[in-house]
C-alpha positions in Angstrom: -122.3 39.4 61.9 -119.8 41.0 59.9 -120.8 43.6 57.0 -119.0 44.9 54.1 -119.0 48.2 55.9 -116.9 46.6 58.9 -114.3 45.5 56.6 -114.3 48.4 54.0 -113.7 50.9 57.4 -110.7 49.3 57.6 -109.5 49.4 54.0 -110.2 53.0 54.0 -108.2 53.6 57.0 -105.1 52.0 55.8 -105.8 53.1 52.1 -108.0 56.2 51.6 -110.2 56.5 48.6 -109.5 60.2 48.4 -105.7 59.7 48.0 -106.5 58.0 44.5 -105.8 59.3 41.4 -107.9 61.7 39.9 -110.4 59.5 37.9 -109.7 56.2 39.3 -112.6 54.1 39.9 -111.8 52.5 43.3 -114.1 51.7 46.3 -117.1 50.1 45.7 -117.9 48.3 42.0 -120.7 46.3 42.8 -122.7 45.0 46.2 -123.6 47.0 49.0 -122.2 47.9 52.3 -124.9 46.6 54.2 -124.1 42.9 53.2 -123.3 40.0 55.6 -119.5 38.5 55.4 -118.6 35.5 55.7 -115.9 34.9 53.3 -113.2 37.3 51.7 -111.0 36.5 48.5 -108.4 38.9 47.6 -107.7 38.9 43.5 -105.2 41.1 41.0 -108.1 41.4 38.7 -112.0 40.4 38.4 -112.0 38.5 35.2 -114.6 35.7 34.4 -112.7 32.7 35.6 -112.2 34.9 39.2 -115.9 35.1 39.8 -116.4 31.5 39.2 -113.8 30.4 41.5 -115.9 33.1 44.1 -119.1 31.5 43.3 -117.7 27.8 43.5 -116.2 29.0 46.8 -119.5 30.6 48.5 -117.3 34.0 48.5 -119.4 37.5 49.4 -116.7 39.8 49.4 -114.2 40.3 46.5 -110.8 42.7 47.6 -109.2 43.5 43.7 -106.4 45.8 43.2 -107.2 46.7 39.5 -110.9 47.7 39.3 -113.7 45.8 38.3 -115.4 48.5 36.2 -113.0 51.3 34.6 -115.2 52.8 32.3 -119.1 53.2 32.6 -121.5 50.1 30.8 -123.7 51.5 28.5 -125.8 48.5 28.8 -126.2 45.0 30.4 -126.3 43.0 27.6 -124.9 39.4 28.7 -124.0 38.5 25.0 -121.1 40.4 26.0 -118.9 38.6 28.4 -117.8 41.3 30.5 -121.4 42.4 31.2 -122.3 38.4 31.8 -119.8 38.4 34.7 -121.4 41.6 36.2 -124.9 39.8 36.1 -123.2 36.7 38.0 -121.6 39.2 40.6 -124.9 40.8 41.1 -126.9 37.2 41.0 -124.8 35.6 43.5 -124.5 38.4 46.1 -121.0 39.2 45.7 -119.8 42.4 46.7 -116.6 44.0 44.9 -114.1 46.1 46.5 -111.3 48.1 44.7 -108.2 49.2 46.0 -105.8 50.9 42.8 -103.9 53.8 42.8 -104.5 54.4 46.5 -102.7 51.5 47.3 -99.8 52.8 45.5 -99.8 56.1 46.9 -100.5 54.7 50.7 -97.8 54.2 53.1 -97.1 50.7 53.5 -99.2 50.6 50.4 -98.0 48.4 46.6 -95.1 50.9 46.2 -93.6 50.0 49.4 -94.4 46.5 49.1 -92.8 46.2 46.1 -89.6 48.5 47.1 -89.3 45.5 49.7 -89.5 43.4 47.3 -86.7 44.4 45.4 -84.5 45.0 48.1 -83.8 48.5 47.9 -82.2 50.8 50.6 -82.8 54.3 51.7 -86.4 54.3 50.2 -88.4 57.8 49.4 -91.6 58.7 47.6 -90.9 59.2 44.1 -93.3 61.2 41.7 -95.8 63.3 43.3 -99.2 62.8 41.9 -101.7 65.8 40.9 -102.6 65.7 44.9 -98.7 66.0 46.4 -98.5 62.6 47.1 -96.1 60.1 45.3 -97.0 57.4 43.2 -93.7 55.6 43.4 -90.7 55.0 45.5 -87.1 55.3 44.5 -84.2 53.7 46.7 -80.5 52.2 46.2 -79.3 48.9 45.2 -77.4 47.7 48.0 -74.4 47.4 45.7 -74.2 48.4 41.9 -74.6 46.6 39.1 -74.5 46.5 35.2 -77.2 47.4 33.7 -77.6 43.9 31.8 -77.1 42.5 35.8 -79.9 44.8 36.7 -82.6 43.0 34.5 -81.7 39.8 35.8 -81.4 41.1 39.4 -85.1 42.5 38.9 -86.3 39.8 37.2 -85.2 37.2 39.9 -86.5 39.7 42.7 -90.0 40.2 40.9 -90.3 36.8 40.1 -91.2 37.0 36.4 -90.0 34.8 33.7 -88.8 37.7 31.3 -88.1 41.2 31.4 -87.3 43.9 28.8 -84.2 45.8 28.9 -84.5 49.3 27.4 -80.5 50.8 27.5 -77.9 52.4 25.4 -75.6 50.6 27.0 -75.4 46.9 29.3 -72.7 47.8 31.1 -73.8 51.1 32.7 -73.4 51.4 36.2 -77.0 51.1 38.1 -76.9 52.0 41.7 -80.0 54.3 41.8 -83.7 53.1 41.3 -87.0 54.3 40.6 -90.3 52.7 40.2 -93.8 52.7 39.4 -96.2 49.8 39.9 -97.9 48.6 36.9 -98.1 50.7 33.8 -96.2 53.8 34.4 -94.6 54.7 31.3 -95.5 58.1 31.4 -93.6 59.3 34.4 -90.3 58.1 32.9 -89.3 61.9 32.2 -89.5 62.1 36.3 -86.6 59.7 36.4 -84.2 61.7 33.9 -85.0 65.0 35.5 -83.7 63.5 39.1 -80.7 62.1 37.4 -81.8 58.5 38.4 -79.9 55.7 36.8 -82.8 52.9 36.2 -86.3 52.9 35.9 -88.6 49.9 36.5 -92.4 49.7 34.9 -94.3 48.0 32.8 -96.2 47.7 29.4 -93.4 50.5 28.0 -94.5 50.2 24.2 -91.5 50.4 21.2 -91.6 54.3 20.4 -91.3 55.6 23.9 -88.8 52.9 24.5 -86.8 54.6 22.0 -87.3 57.7 23.7 -85.8 56.4 26.6 -82.7 55.4 25.2 -82.2 58.8 23.6 -82.5 60.4 26.9 -79.9 58.3 28.6 -82.0 56.3 30.7 -82.2 52.4 31.4 -85.5 50.9 32.0 -86.5 47.4 33.0 -89.9 46.4 32.1 -90.8 43.3 34.2 -94.6 43.6 32.9 -98.0 44.4 34.6 -98.3 41.1 36.3 -96.0 42.0 39.0 -98.6 43.8 40.7 -99.9 40.0 41.7 -97.8 41.0 44.9 -101.3 43.0 46.1 -102.9 39.6 46.3 -100.7 38.3 49.0 -99.9 41.4 50.9 -103.5 42.6 51.1 -104.3 38.7 52.4 -102.1 38.9 55.1 -103.2 42.3 56.2 -106.3 41.2 56.1 -105.8 37.8 58.2 -104.0 40.2 60.9 -107.4 42.9 61.1 -109.6 39.5 61.2 -108.2 38.6 64.6 -107.9 42.1 65.6 -111.1 43.1 64.7 -112.9 39.7 65.8 -114.5 39.8 62.3 -114.8 36.1 62.0 -114.6 35.9 58.5 -112.7 33.2 56.2 -110.0 34.9 53.8 -108.7 33.1 51.2 -106.4 34.5 48.0 -107.8 33.6 44.5 -105.8 30.7 42.7 -106.5 31.7 39.2 -103.8 33.4 37.2 -105.3 36.5 35.5 -101.9 37.3 33.5 -103.4 37.8 29.8 -99.2 36.9 28.5 -97.8 33.6 28.4 -94.1 33.9 27.8 -92.7 31.6 25.2 -89.0 30.8 25.1 
């Protein structure tokens, strides 16, 4: 019988927990390495509807990108929906394992997957973290685009309904591009320092947008949910490893959208 530790051993080879950003709570969130596994489900987020889906489908192990528990719970009062979700996970014997910034920083991880999705060439590491390992990627477009056309290009490649363009000049020529998966707004100064034409990241807030324009940087914000690519890519990896390592487990993707936003036009 395959155990959680068998799955996690392979995940740790490809996405070492020790390369996660400082304070990022990756790894086992709830559960046990000794638990038997017959069915795995991949997801971007662990939310109540995702847990309901896992329970209904007999899932033993949830592998998520975003950690289940960013902060310690002061209690497990089930009147709180978040804590009630923890209780349901425990009651149904589900283990949750999260791979967050260690996926962003790993070779052939989230950043490389998004560079491929964006169709960049000459891809290189971008923005070293505290340990010197880059948390993002930079590269070049196959052909230069105006800032406005580049925004639509990102929208198409990342398969989102809308993007936000932050620029002082819609006709600025964009050739060099860098990005940080998810919310990487705090790293925009590195893009300016390296004289990169455009920066892609999610969750840019209003006043920071003004600062970016003042610095002459073009930014495209496609939202945070672009990280949904993790769910599909880690699913494909698990299928390969399942065959190679004879785990004999069933592997599925969550069908629940955990995007909290509806884009209305």
